[in-house]
Every structure is written in C-alpha cells, then in structure tokens.
N, CA and C atoms as an extended XYZ file, in Angstrom:
258
Properties=species:S:1:pos:R:3:atomname:S:1:resname:S:1:resid:I:1 pbc="F F F"
N        -9.266       58.453      -22.189 N   MET     1
C        -7.993       58.885      -21.674 CA  MET     1
C        -6.928       57.851      -22.052 C   MET     1
N        -5.777       58.338      -22.529 N   THR     2
C        -4.686       57.456      -22.910 CA  THR     2
C        -3.643       57.462      -21.806 C   THR     2
N        -3.192       56.290      -21.423 N   VAL     3
C        -2.167       56.159      -20.390 CA  VAL     3
C        -0.932       55.554      -21.041 C   VAL     3
N         0.189       56.225      -20.879 N   THR     4
C         1.452       55.731      -21.425 CA  THR     4
C         2.408       55.483      -20.269 C   THR     4
N         3.006       54.324      -20.237 N   SER     5
C         3.935       54.018      -19.146 CA  SER     5
C         5.218       54.835      -19.306 C   SER     5
N         5.878       55.038      -18.207 N   ILE     6
C         7.149       55.775      -18.228 CA  ILE     6
C         8.168       55.019      -19.077 C   ILE     6
N         8.179       53.711      -18.974 N   ALA     7
C         9.129       52.906      -19.756 CA  ALA     7
C         8.886       53.074      -21.247 C   ALA     7
N         7.623       53.088      -21.670 N   ALA     8
C         7.300       53.257      -23.089 CA  ALA     8
C         7.713       54.649      -23.559 C   ALA     8
N         7.472       55.655      -22.713 N   PHE     9
C         7.862       57.022      -23.058 CA  PHE     9
C         9.382       57.130      -23.186 C   PHE     9
N        10.120       56.550      -22.261 N   ALA    10
C        11.587       56.589      -22.298 CA  ALA    10
C        12.120       55.866      -23.528 C   ALA    10
N        11.522       54.736      -23.883 N   ALA    11
C        11.963       53.987      -25.067 CA  ALA    11
C        11.723       54.795      -26.334 C   ALA    11
N        10.593       55.480      -26.413 N   ALA    12
C        10.300       56.301      -27.583 CA  ALA    12
C        11.272       57.474      -27.675 C   ALA    12
N        11.589       58.081      -26.551 N   ALA    13
C        12.530       59.206      -26.544 CA  ALA    13
C        13.925       58.745      -26.954 C   ALA    13
N        14.327       57.577      -26.479 N   ALA    14
C        15.646       57.046      -26.833 CA  ALA    14
C        15.731       56.725      -28.320 C   ALA    14
N        14.645       56.243      -28.899 N   ALA    15
C        14.628       55.923      -30.324 CA  ALA    15
C        14.775       57.178      -31.168 C   ALA    15
N        14.290       58.310      -30.664 N   GLU    16
C        14.381       59.563      -31.403 CA  GLU    16
C        15.725       60.259      -31.215 C   GLU    16
N        16.453       59.908      -30.159 N   ALA    17
C        17.734       60.555      -29.875 CA  ALA    17
C        18.750       60.155      -30.938 C   ALA    17
N        19.491       61.111      -31.386 N   VAL    18
C        20.514       60.870      -32.396 CA  VAL    18
C        21.851       61.330      -31.824 C   VAL    18
N        22.841       60.464      -31.903 N   TYR    19
C        24.167       60.819      -31.417 CA  TYR    19
C        24.858       61.692      -32.465 C   TYR    19
N        25.375       62.812      -32.028 N   VAL    20
C        26.142       63.693      -32.898 CA  VAL    20
C        27.538       63.778      -32.320 C   VAL    20
N        28.512       63.328      -33.074 N   SER    21
C        29.877       63.358      -32.559 CA  SER    21
C        30.378       64.799      -32.519 C   SER    21
N        31.193       65.108      -31.526 N   PRO    22
C        31.719       66.469      -31.432 CA  PRO    22
C        32.672       66.764      -32.583 C   PRO    22
N        32.766       68.020      -32.939 N   THR    23
C        33.696       68.393      -33.999 CA  THR    23
C        35.125       68.353      -33.463 C   THR    23
N        36.062       68.211      -34.353 N   ALA    24
C        37.464       68.187      -33.949 CA  ALA    24
C        37.853       69.551      -33.398 C   ALA    24
N        38.753       69.569      -32.419 N   PRO    25
C        39.192       70.856      -31.873 CA  PRO    25
C        39.836       71.725      -32.953 C   PRO    25
N        39.719       73.021      -32.786 N   THR    26
C        40.325       73.979      -33.711 CA  THR    26
C        41.707       74.350      -33.195 C   THR    26
N        42.708       74.214      -34.038 N   PHE    27
C        44.080       74.581      -33.669 CA  PHE    27
C        44.177       76.101      -33.636 C   PHE    27
N        44.613       76.646      -32.493 N   LEU    28
C        44.725       78.092      -32.347 CA  LEU    28
C        46.145       78.603      -32.546 C   LEU    28
N        47.142       77.756      -32.284 N   GLY    29
C        48.521       78.194      -32.450 CA  GLY    29
C        49.454       77.442      -31.528 C   GLY    29
N        50.726       77.810      -31.598 N   SER    30
C        51.769       77.178      -30.793 CA  SER    30
C        52.590       78.243      -30.089 C   SER    30
N        53.116       77.867      -28.935 N   ILE    31
C        54.024       78.722      -28.186 CA  ILE    31
C        55.308       77.927      -27.995 C   ILE    31
N        56.453       78.449      -28.431 N   PRO    32
C        57.702       77.704      -28.273 CA  PRO    32
C        58.169       77.689      -26.818 C   PRO    32
N        58.801       76.588      -26.430 N   THR    33
C        59.417       76.498      -25.111 CA  THR    33
C        60.883       76.872      -25.236 C   THR    33
N        61.528       77.094      -24.110 N   GLY    34
C        62.951       77.431      -24.118 CA  GLY    34
C        63.831       76.300      -24.593 C   GLY    34
N        63.330       75.068      -24.576 N   ALA    35
C        64.119       73.902      -24.976 CA  ALA    35
C        63.848       73.481      -26.415 C   ALA    35
N        63.081       74.261      -27.155 N   GLY    36
C        62.834       73.954      -28.558 CA  GLY    36
C        61.576       73.162      -28.849 C   GLY    36
N        60.793       72.834      -27.827 N   ALA    37
C        59.521       72.138      -28.032 CA  ALA    37
C        58.438       73.198      -28.267 C   ALA    37
N        57.205       72.761      -28.432 N   ASP    38
C        56.075       73.671      -28.625 CA  ASP    38
C        54.910       73.257      -27.746 C   ASP    38
N        54.140       74.235      -27.298 N   VAL    39
C        52.872       73.985      -26.621 CA  VAL    39
C        51.795       74.371      -27.624 C   VAL    39
N        51.030       73.370      -28.078 N   HIS    40
C        49.967       73.592      -29.047 CA  HIS    40
C        48.667       73.879      -28.296 C   HIS    40
N        47.915       74.887      -28.749 N   ILE    41
C        46.664       75.276      -28.101 CA  ILE    41
C        45.502       74.998      -29.051 C   ILE    41
N        44.441       74.386      -28.508 N   TYR    42
C        43.257       74.034      -29.278 CA  TYR    42
C        42.011       74.573      -28.580 C   TYR    42
N        40.963       74.849      -29.363 N   GLN    43
C        39.676       75.227      -28.793 CA  GLN    43
C        38.648       74.191      -29.202 C   GLN    43
N        37.932       73.657      -28.213 N   ASP    44
C        36.909       72.658      -28.462 CA  ASP    44
C        35.601       73.338      -28.846 C   ASP    44
N        34.665       72.551      -29.374 N   SER    45
C        33.392       73.104      -29.838 CA  SER    45
C        32.590       73.750      -28.712 C   SER    45
N        32.871       73.387      -27.460 N   ASP    46
C        32.161       73.996      -26.330 CA  ASP    46
C        32.822       75.281      -25.840 C   ASP    46
N        33.902       75.690      -26.516 N   GLY    47
C        34.586       76.925      -26.151 CA  GLY    47
C        35.743       76.727      -25.193 C   GLY    47
N        35.893       75.531      -24.626 N   SER    48
C        36.995       75.282      -23.700 CA  SER    48
C        38.309       75.157      -24.482 C   SER    48
N        39.406       75.365      -23.789 N   LEU    49
C        40.727       75.258      -24.405 CA  LEU    49
C        41.455       74.031      -23.883 C   LEU    49
N        42.343       73.491      -24.710 N   SER    50
C        43.231       72.416      -24.284 CA  SER    50
C        44.607       72.708      -24.858 C   SER    50
N        45.611       72.089      -24.257 N   SER    51
C        46.966       72.282      -24.764 CA  SER    51
C        47.751       70.990      -24.643 C   SER    51
N        48.713       70.813      -25.548 N   THR    52
C        49.624       69.677      -25.494 CA  THR    52
C        51.039       70.204      -25.675 C   THR    52
N        51.978       69.582      -24.983 N   CYS    53
C        53.380       69.992      -25.068 CA  CYS    53
C        54.164       68.915      -25.795 C   CYS    53
N        54.923       69.302      -26.818 N   THR    54
C        55.721       68.335      -27.573 CA  THR    54
C        57.009       67.991      -26.844 C   THR    54
N        57.287       68.666      -25.737 N   GLY    55
C        58.467       68.362      -24.934 CA  GLY    55
C        58.166       67.313      -23.884 C   GLY    55
N        57.430       67.699      -22.860 N   CYS    56
C        57.152       66.781      -21.749 CA  CYS    56
C        55.937       65.912      -21.996 C   CYS    56
N        55.122       66.249      -22.990 N   GLY    57
C        53.947       65.449      -23.305 CA  GLY    57
C        52.718       65.816      -22.501 C   GLY    57
N        52.798       66.861      -21.687 N   GLU    58
C        51.650       67.232      -20.868 CA  GLU    58
C        50.460       67.607      -21.741 C   GLU    58
N        49.300       67.054      -21.375 N   TYR    59
C        48.035       67.427      -22.000 CA  TYR    59
C        47.200       68.076      -20.913 C   TYR    59
N        46.676       69.250      -21.186 N   ALA    60
C        45.852       69.945      -20.201 CA  ALA    60
C        44.519       70.305      -20.827 C   ALA    60
N        43.458       70.025      -20.082 N   TRP    61
C        42.121       70.449      -20.512 CA  TRP    61
C        41.309       70.750      -19.281 C   TRP    61
N        40.685       71.852      -19.308 N   THR    62
C        39.751       72.244      -18.270 CA  THR    62
C        39.044       73.488      -18.769 C   THR    62
N        37.938       73.809      -18.177 N   LEU    63
C        37.261       75.041      -18.553 CA  LEU    63
C        38.093       76.250      -18.174 C   LEU    63
N        39.101       76.050      -17.319 N   LEU    64
C        39.914       77.162      -16.844 CA  LEU    64
C        41.220       77.336      -17.610 C   LEU    64
N        41.499       76.455      -18.587 N   VAL    65
C        42.727       76.632      -19.362 CA  VAL    65
C        42.590       77.906      -20.185 C   VAL    65
N        43.604       78.738      -20.116 N   THR    66
C        43.627       80.000      -20.853 CA  THR    66
C        44.908       80.064      -21.662 C   THR    66
N        45.005       80.977      -22.609 N   PRO    67
C        46.282       81.127      -23.316 CA  PRO    67
C        47.433       81.422      -22.352 C   PRO    67
N        47.137       82.111      -21.251 N   GLU    68
C        48.179       82.400      -20.267 CA  GLU    68
C        48.690       81.118      -19.602 C   GLU    68
N        47.786       80.152      -19.397 N   PHE    69
C        48.196       78.862      -18.835 CA  PHE    69
C        49.219       78.197      -19.748 C   PHE    69
N        48.940       78.208      -21.035 N   ALA    70
C        49.864       77.605      -22.004 CA  ALA    70
C        51.183       78.367      -22.038 C   ALA    70
N        51.138       79.688      -21.931 N   GLN    71
C        52.369       80.494      -21.908 CA  GLN    71
C        53.203       80.165      -20.681 C   GLN    71
N        52.546       80.000      -19.528 N   GLU    72
C        53.279       79.648      -18.308 CA  GLU    72
C        53.944       78.288      -18.451 C   GLU    72
N        53.229       77.324      -19.053 N   HIS    73
C        53.831       76.004      -19.253 CA  HIS    73
C        55.019       76.103      -20.206 C   HIS    73
N        54.867       76.863      -21.283 N   ALA    74
C        55.959       77.009      -22.252 CA  ALA    74
C        57.190       77.626      -21.588 C   ALA    74
N        56.987       78.575      -20.681 N   ALA    75
C        58.113       79.212      -19.995 CA  ALA    75
C        58.789       78.263      -19.007 C   ALA    75
N        58.036       77.310      -18.457 N   ALA    76
C        58.576       76.432      -17.421 CA  ALA    76
C        59.115       75.103      -17.950 C   ALA    76
N        58.654       74.645      -19.111 N   CYS    77
C        59.051       73.327      -19.618 CA  CYS    77
C        60.476       73.378      -20.154 C   CYS    77
N        61.311       72.496      -19.639 N   LEU    78
C        62.719       72.461      -20.041 CA  LEU    78
C        63.072       71.227      -20.860 C   LEU    78
N        62.085       70.459      -21.260 N   ARG    79
C        62.364       69.250      -22.041 CA  ARG    79
C        62.411       69.578      -23.531 C   ARG    79
N        63.390       69.011      -24.219 N   PRO    80
C        63.445       69.201      -25.678 CA  PRO    80
C        62.323       68.403      -26.340 C   PRO    80
N        62.080       68.672      -27.621 N   PRO    81
C        61.014       67.928      -28.316 CA  PRO    81
C        61.267       66.427      -28.251 C   PRO    81
N        60.190       65.666      -28.052 N   ARG    82
C        60.317       64.205      -28.021 CA  ARG    82
C        60.448       63.682      -29.437 C   ARG    82
N        61.190       62.611      -29.578 N   ARG    83
C        61.346       61.988      -30.892 CA  ARG    83
C        60.068       61.268      -31.254 C   ARG    83
N        59.718       61.313      -32.518 N   LEU    84
C        58.553       60.584      -33.006 CA  LEU    84
C        58.886       59.117      -33.139 C   LEU    84
N        57.920       58.250      -32.904 N   ALA    85
C        58.127       56.805      -33.049 CA  ALA    85
C        58.407       56.490      -34.509 C   ALA    85
N        59.314       55.584      -34.729 N   ALA    86
C        59.686       55.196      -36.099 CA  ALA    86
C        58.759       54.178      -36.658 C   ALA    86
C-alpha cells in the first residue's frame, strides 16, 4: 500500500497548475452622452459586461451590468469628455 501525504499531493497539484491569463475584454460599442462624452461597453471572457464613461470616468463592472445600465448612465451623465493627459 502506498501512502501519500496531503502536503505532497498538494505540491504535486500546484506544480501541474498552469496560470492562464484572461483574454482582453471585447469592445461592444459606445453610447453617446448628452454632453458629448461616450460610455464604452465591453464584454469579458466570462460573459459579464463592464462600461467606462469618458465624461465622468465612471467604471462599472458586475454580473448585473446590462446594455440598459450603460444607456441609463449615458442619459444621466452631464460631464463633457475629459481631456487626455499631455
């Protein structure tokens, strides 16, 4: 009978584990705000959505973000596009 310690088993499993970095989010589109900024919508490899606003800078991510969430933000954001750093 062969006896393997839990520590030895865990070390062997860790040696076999390979880190795979997530893929970059897929750009789905933009929704313009009333002040001339845009809300950009992205889909992550897990299917979740995220959005960023070029006006106020808000970044939103959750499993509950929907295109409607981004539309609501675009309708409510009154900040013009932020200037890019020089």
